[in-house]
N, C-alpha and C positions, 0 to 999 in steps of 0.2 A: 417310734415315738425317738430312741436316743440312748445314748452309754453316756454316764458321767460316771467320775471317781471324786476321792476325798484321800489323800494321805495324811496320816498323823502320825508324828515320830514320838511314842511311847516313851521311849529314853529319855527324851529331853521334855516334854509334854507341851509339845507345842506344833505347830501346823509344819511338813515336810515342802519348801518352796523349790523350785527348779529342779524338780525329777520328771528326768524324759520320761510318756507316758504313751505306747503305741496299741492300735488297737486295731487286731486281724479276725479275720474268719475264715474257719474251716471248709474250704473248696475241695470238694476232688481226694485227692490226696496229699493236699497239703494247707498252705494259709496265707492267705491274700493280705495284704494291708488296706483298712478302710479308714484309719485316720491316724492323726498324733498331733501330740501337744504338749506342753508343758506343764507343772504344776504351779500356780498363783501364789503369791506369799500367805494365800489362807490354807494351800494344799489343795487346791480344788481345781476341778480341769471340768467345766459347765458342759462340755459337748466335745465328744473324739469324731462324730461322725460328721463330714462335711455338707456344709449343707447341701441338701436334694435328695442324700444318697439315703438308699433304703436300707432301712433296721430288716434285715431278714430272719425268720425263723432258724433257730440251729447254734452251732457252735460258734463259738465265738473266744478271742481268749486277751485280755491285756497285758503289754509289756513293760516292765517296772525297770529302767535302769538306775539304780540305784547306787552303785559305786561311786558314781561321781557327787553324789549327794554326799555320801558318808566321807570321802576324799577331802569336803570343801569346810568341812567342820571337824576334821580332824579324828575321825572315827576310823579305826580298822571294821568291816563289816566280814559276817562270813560269807553272805548272798552276796554276786554282785547282780544278778537279775532277777527278779521276780516275777515269776507268770502264772498267773490264776486263768483258768479255762472254766466255762460257764455258759448255760444253757439258755439260749431266747427261746421261748416258748410261746411267744405272742408279741408280732413285731408291733403292734400299738402301746405297748407299754412301755415307759420309761426303766431303764436299768443303770441302777446306780450301785456302784459295788467301790465301797471304801476298802483300804486296806490301813491296818496299824502295824507299826513298823517301828525294828529296833536293828539292832547289828546282828543279835545272834538271830532275832525270831519274828513272824510275821503272822498275823490274822485277818480273816477277811469274813465279808458278810454280808447278803444282800439287803443295801439300806433301802430307802425312800427319796 
């Protein structure tokens, strides 16, 4: 069905807009780009798979380029990039992977 995300900056208590997010699928020995977007004003990307692109079972990875975001708001960050690898067991299900972000830590979970 698809992959979406939502990035919240917990250090500021608000959505993190303007973060580049890349979705990759594990193929053979490496990773292949499957989608790319930027978080909107609400910190959301509603769909990372291109229209008609298949969501296949297997290993997937979300790559969040957070350094430019923190630079824009004048905050130094320990993490320049955050990568979240997850398993898509059933391609028919929607996979929502939120990121809770701060300059020196992050957490994630499988959302709905």
